[in-house]
Backbone bond lengths (Angstrom), bond angles and torsions (degrees), N, CA, C in turn:
res aa  C-N    CA-C-N  psi(-1)  N-CA   C-N-CA  omega(-1)  CA-C   N-CA-C  phi
1 M - - - 1.425 - - 1.526 111.52 -
2 N 1.327 117.13 -46.07 1.403 120.31 -178.86 1.574 112.57 -66.49
3 R 1.301 114.64 -33.26 1.490 118.92 179.82 1.544 109.16 -68.04
4 S 1.388 115.03 -43.72 1.453 115.19 -175.21 1.610 106.90 -68.48
5 I 1.251 120.03 -33.50 1.494 122.64 178.44 1.548 106.95 -59.83
6 L 1.402 112.38 -52.94 1.508 118.79 178.31 1.476 112.28 -57.20
7 A 1.298 119.55 -38.71 1.473 119.34 -179.09 1.564 110.77 -68.52
8 I 1.298 116.26 -40.02 1.493 121.44 -178.77 1.545 106.73 -64.15
9 A 1.389 113.77 -42.01 1.509 115.96 -177.60 1.470 109.25 -65.31
10 L 1.453 119.95 -43.74 1.386 117.59 177.78 1.558 114.69 -63.84
11 L 1.353 115.83 -35.41 1.348 121.14 177.66 1.573 113.49 -61.12
12 L 1.315 115.65 -46.53 1.481 124.56 173.50 1.479 112.32 -58.03
13 T 1.218 113.45 -43.10 1.498 116.19 -175.32 1.547 111.54 -68.27
14 A 1.395 113.55 -36.15 1.440 123.59 -179.52 1.573 110.14 -66.41
15 C 1.366 113.49 -34.40 1.475 121.13 -175.26 1.489 110.59 -91.44
16 S 1.264 119.13 1.95 1.527 117.93 -174.40 1.588 106.55 -76.42
17 R 1.343 113.75 150.04 1.501 120.96 -172.25 1.530 106.29 -84.35
18 E 1.273 122.95 -10.85 1.412 123.88 176.56 1.513 108.65 -69.44
19 G 1.313 115.72 125.71 1.456 126.83 176.74 1.586 109.58 81.06
20 A 1.361 117.86 10.71 1.443 120.45 174.95 1.421 107.64 -73.88
21 F 1.420 112.16 166.96 1.417 119.65 172.51 1.589 114.47 -65.61
22 S 1.216 114.74 147.51 1.439 117.85 -176.38 1.506 113.24 -101.59
23 N 1.187 124.94 149.56 1.526 123.22 171.23 1.536 114.58 -84.45
24 D 1.292 119.27 2.42 1.417 124.10 -175.67 1.545 108.23 -76.00
25 P 1.284 120.89 108.71 1.447 124.34 -173.50 1.549 113.02 -65.20
26 S 1.331 116.38 -24.53 1.532 121.94 177.16 1.522 111.67 -60.76
27 L 1.322 116.32 -21.20 1.443 121.30 -178.34 1.484 112.32 -74.95
28 Y 1.284 113.55 -28.38 1.457 121.33 -167.88 1.609 112.09 -106.51
29 Q 1.330 115.89 -5.11 1.476 118.28 -179.87 1.512 107.92 -68.77
30 S 1.301 118.31 134.91 1.495 123.13 177.65 1.549 110.22 -84.83
31 N 1.251 114.53 163.33 1.438 119.52 171.82 1.581 112.06 -55.08
32 T 1.268 121.03 136.18 1.441 120.28 -177.37 1.595 111.95 -79.16
33 T 1.310 120.04 1.44 1.387 124.06 176.74 1.561 108.46 -63.87
34 T 1.310 117.34 131.75 1.405 122.67 176.06 1.543 110.82 -74.94
35 L 1.276 115.82 128.47 1.483 117.17 178.93 1.548 109.43 -88.84
36 T 1.378 110.95 140.50 1.413 119.31 -178.67 1.530 107.07 -120.54
37 P 1.435 117.82 148.06 1.449 117.20 -176.46 1.523 112.72 -72.25
38 G 1.312 121.09 -12.91 1.506 125.42 -176.63 1.500 111.08 73.51
39 V 1.313 116.76 -139.25 1.370 123.40 -171.43 1.556 107.07 -128.05
40 Q 1.399 116.89 133.25 1.457 120.27 173.62 1.499 104.44 -127.66
41 A 1.315 114.02 108.96 1.523 121.66 177.83 1.468 111.50 -58.41
42 V 1.328 113.05 142.02 1.449 119.94 173.84 1.595 108.72 -74.10
43 R 1.235 117.04 130.69 1.395 124.38 179.16 1.559 112.36 -88.49
44 V 1.268 117.00 133.99 1.468 121.23 176.50 1.539 110.83 -116.22
45 G 1.241 116.88 153.38 1.543 116.63 173.30 1.546 112.30 94.12
46 E 1.298 114.78 1.58 1.524 119.11 -169.58 1.577 109.01 -64.05
47 G 1.283 120.88 -19.18 1.507 119.12 179.13 1.479 111.72 -81.68
48 G 1.334 121.24 -0.14 1.442 122.88 -176.31 1.434 117.42 89.91
49 P 1.274 121.67 177.21 1.546 128.03 -174.08 1.454 110.42 -67.53
50 A 1.333 122.83 -13.66 1.469 121.22 -176.19 1.516 114.84 -90.59
51 Y 1.290 109.82 -3.69 1.517 117.15 -177.81 1.503 112.65 -127.92
52 P 1.317 116.81 152.99 1.501 122.34 173.89 1.524 111.32 -53.88
53 A 1.284 118.90 152.81 1.520 126.73 -178.54 1.474 108.17 -52.66
54 C 1.310 117.69 -45.73 1.542 124.76 172.88 1.466 105.48 -115.00
55 A 1.304 117.03 112.38 1.525 123.95 -175.84 1.454 117.44 -65.01
56 S 1.365 121.13 -26.37 1.347 123.49 -171.44 1.464 112.53 -145.97
57 S 1.454 119.68 166.98 1.381 126.60 176.83 1.514 110.21 -119.41
58 G 1.334 117.44 162.64 1.399 126.11 -176.87 1.524 113.07 -151.69
59 L 1.301 112.76 171.94 1.459 117.43 174.38 1.491 108.21 -132.29
60 V 1.318 116.99 152.20 1.488 122.51 170.78 1.557 109.61 -71.87
61 V 1.271 116.05 126.29 1.439 120.43 176.58 1.576 109.91 -137.71
62 N 1.401 111.29 174.94 1.476 121.79 176.38 1.502 114.76 67.89
63 L 1.308 117.14 21.68 1.533 116.32 176.09 1.469 103.87 -82.35
64 S 1.323 116.60 141.04 1.419 118.50 175.61 1.497 113.94 -123.57
65 P 1.353 117.96 141.98 1.436 122.64 -176.40 1.574 110.61 -57.53
66 G 1.362 114.75 -37.29 1.432 117.53 179.73 1.544 118.98 -76.73
67 G 1.338 111.13 -13.39 1.436 121.33 -179.14 1.530 113.81 -120.71
68 E 1.277 111.70 -103.40 1.522 118.42 179.04 1.557 108.34 -79.70
69 A 1.370 114.39 126.01 1.402 121.87 177.77 1.549 107.67 -96.20
70 Y 1.322 117.72 -20.90 1.456 122.77 176.91 1.455 111.66 -151.05
71 L 1.238 120.86 165.40 1.526 127.39 174.27 1.448 108.26 -101.54
72 P 1.301 124.26 113.01 1.472 124.09 174.24 1.605 109.98 -63.91
73 L 1.286 112.53 134.93 1.436 119.68 171.47 1.578 102.33 -99.18
74 R 1.373 116.50 119.86 1.497 117.26 -173.52 1.510 110.66 -112.25
75 A 1.393 112.06 160.69 1.427 120.14 -176.72 1.562 115.51 -72.67
76 A 1.395 114.67 -16.34 1.376 121.64 -176.77 1.511 109.21 -155.96
77 P 1.394 124.43 157.32 1.367 123.97 -168.60 1.574 110.43 -82.55
78 F 1.365 115.92 64.56 1.442 126.85 -179.98 1.509 109.25 -147.47
79 T 1.282 118.80 142.70 1.481 126.52 179.67 1.446 105.32 -58.60
80 E 1.376 122.94 -38.13 1.364 128.80 -171.58 1.505 112.74 -78.97
81 A 1.331 119.95 -8.02 1.471 123.96 -176.02 1.475 108.43 -69.42
82 Q 1.329 115.52 154.18 1.462 125.29 177.37 1.588 108.62 -59.12
83 E 1.399 114.55 135.49 1.446 120.07 175.94 1.491 111.02 -80.32
84 V 1.265 119.57 120.33 1.408 129.56 -176.78 1.628 113.83 -84.74
85 A 1.383 109.74 -40.20 1.490 115.77 177.17 1.494 104.60 -159.51
86 R 1.384 114.57 177.78 1.435 126.07 174.89 1.511 110.73 -124.70
87 L 1.248 114.41 122.78 1.506 123.40 -174.81 1.578 107.29 -103.06
88 G 1.320 117.64 134.53 1.445 125.09 172.75 1.482 114.27 -86.79
89 E 1.274 117.47 165.68 1.460 126.91 166.92 1.566 112.29 -45.82
90 G 1.343 116.96 126.84 1.463 120.90 -176.54 1.423 119.20 78.02
91 A 1.365 122.05 5.87 1.419 124.58 175.45 1.546 113.07 -61.52
92 K 1.290 121.15 138.31 1.519 123.80 -172.46 1.486 103.00 -85.86
93 L 1.261 117.95 140.68 1.408 128.63 172.93 1.559 117.39 -133.59
94 F 1.329 117.54 146.79 1.384 121.76 171.57 1.533 107.54 -102.31
95 L 1.401 113.06 123.14 1.331 114.50 -175.76 1.465 115.59 -95.16
96 C 1.315 119.17 116.01 1.355 125.52 -163.03 1.628 113.01 -107.59
97 Q 1.303 115.03 -41.86 1.453 118.43 -167.95 1.499 106.27 -154.71
98 R 1.419 115.06 157.30 1.497 120.37 174.91 1.516 103.68 -121.86
99 S 1.351 111.88 153.59 1.451 115.96 165.64 1.522 113.44 -72.90
100 L 1.377 114.24 168.19 1.403 115.95 -172.29 1.527 111.08 -67.66
101 D 1.385 116.88 -29.07 1.439 119.94 177.51 1.479 115.07 -84.63
102 Q 1.300 116.92 -5.36 1.499 128.11 169.50 1.615 106.48 79.35
103 R 1.253 116.11 2.92 1.557 119.16 -179.03 1.516 110.56 -77.19
104 W 1.258 121.22 -23.32 1.516 127.85 -174.45 1.588 112.64 -116.80
105 Q 1.259 114.31 138.83 1.471 120.76 167.43 1.426 113.76 -108.86
106 G 1.260 115.31 130.56 1.506 121.19 173.11 1.553 107.19 -85.45
107 V 1.338 112.84 118.80 1.511 113.66 -170.97 1.533 107.56 -130.27
108 V 1.382 113.29 162.69 1.427 123.37 169.46 1.507 107.16 -121.31
109 V 1.385 114.93 130.61 1.444 122.59 -170.91 1.491 110.59 -113.18
110 P 1.379 115.90 114.32 1.567 120.08 174.48 1.572 106.42 -66.05
111 P 1.360 115.72 153.47 1.381 119.50 176.32 1.592 108.96 -63.12
112 V 1.351 109.95 151.37 1.453 116.26 -178.72 1.585 111.92 -63.51
113 D 1.340 113.70 -31.18 1.502 118.04 -179.32 1.477 112.46 -84.10
114 S 1.343 120.01 -4.74 1.490 124.34 -178.69 1.634 105.04 -136.22
115 P 1.267 125.79 57.41 1.476 121.56 -174.60 1.476 113.87 -62.18
116 Q 1.377 116.41 -20.40 1.418 118.23 -177.35 1.513 114.05 -87.13
117 L 1.238 116.45 -3.63 1.471 120.58 -179.45 1.518 108.22 -70.63
118 D 1.371 115.71 130.94 1.512 118.98 -174.31 1.517 115.55 -82.62
119 C 1.300 114.26 -4.80 1.470 122.84 173.99 1.564 112.05 62.40
120 G 1.353 116.81 14.90 1.451 121.62 178.55 1.535 106.89 81.54
121 V 1.252 128.13 10.44 1.460 126.79 179.93 1.528 116.47 -100.93
122 A 1.299 118.36 -3.16 1.406 121.95 173.09 1.458 118.27 -72.74
123 A 1.438 116.81 -27.68 1.363 125.56 178.72 1.526 111.62 -76.93
124 T 1.336 113.55 155.48 1.507 117.71 174.39 1.448 111.61 -83.73
125 L 1.362 115.03 156.36 1.394 123.94 -179.05 1.555 112.18 -122.53
126 A 1.314 118.78 138.16 1.425 115.65 177.78 1.503 114.07 -69.54
127 N 1.327 118.73 -33.62 1.440 120.72 178.41 1.538 108.20 -136.07
128 A 1.319 116.08 153.47 1.446 120.75 179.36 1.490 107.11 -72.10
129 S 1.274 114.45 148.33 1.546 120.37 -179.81 1.523 111.05 -156.94
130 A 1.274 116.97 171.74 1.481 120.85 177.80 1.572 106.01 -77.47
131 Y 1.332 114.39 136.82 1.438 122.95 179.33 1.608 109.69 -60.65
132 A 1.329 116.18 126.90 1.476 120.61 179.26 1.520 108.09 -135.36
133 G 1.239 120.26 29.66 1.447 124.06 -177.19 1.499 112.94 -85.11
134 P 1.317 118.65 -172.06 1.409 125.44 -170.72 1.490 113.99 -79.47
135 C 1.340 122.46 -12.33 1.403 125.99 -176.46 1.552 114.40 -97.94
136 K 1.349 116.23 165.10 1.457 114.40 176.87 1.605 104.97 -75.25
137 S 1.389 111.74 155.22 1.456 119.30 175.52 1.464 109.51 -140.18
138 G 1.254 123.61 159.98 1.363 128.98 179.30 1.467 116.41 165.69
139 W 1.346 120.04 -160.41 1.445 123.06 -172.46 1.511 111.62 -118.67
140 V 1.252 120.59 137.26 1.469 123.91 177.12 1.579 107.13 -132.18
141 L 1.325 113.64 152.75 1.501 120.58 177.61 1.548 108.48 -64.65
142 S 1.345 113.30 131.11 1.510 119.77 -174.31 1.580 110.09 -65.06
143 S 1.316 116.27 -24.69 1.442 113.24 -175.98 1.492 114.86 -76.15
144 F 1.264 118.33 -4.18 1.494 129.12 175.63 1.491 113.50 -101.26
145 V 1.281 117.56 6.71 1.579 124.47 -177.58 1.487 107.44 -119.68
146 R 1.348 110.42 134.49 1.567 118.60 167.89 1.420 106.36 -122.80
147 P 1.489 112.35 121.73 1.542 114.48 177.62 1.511 105.47 -66.87
148 V 1.345 110.59 149.72 1.485 121.73 169.96 1.483 114.43 -134.72
149 A 1.295 117.17 163.13 1.502 121.80 -178.67 1.480 107.62 -73.95
150 G 1.324 118.76 136.67 1.422 127.38 171.20 1.425 116.17 51.13
């Protein structure tokens, strides 16, 4: 008997209108402020102390005159992120990190007038950290990057 009373009480509590969802749309409208992804620093030294801070190099490829005239270097691995720089076909990149979905490469870009500059990423690091060197860094779509030797 006590169990059936308890079961009925629980059932009535679960079916009560108090705390139920409302049909009032004003309760569910989000803030109209546009969300931005912000900045996600490129991390260097992720391979550990036995490897250079950025383990490989690459070039910007697959730009087409009818489509992409440049590859945007972004502040975070999102299309909506702020554009930091514009990279042309053949631009040299140091490949340092990948996004979790592998669609984006975290890169360090030597200046066009000094493509041989290693931007401080040829040395090894004891611990991984955000890149804070002299060159620009950011995120590019992986489909526009071809890894190259040295």
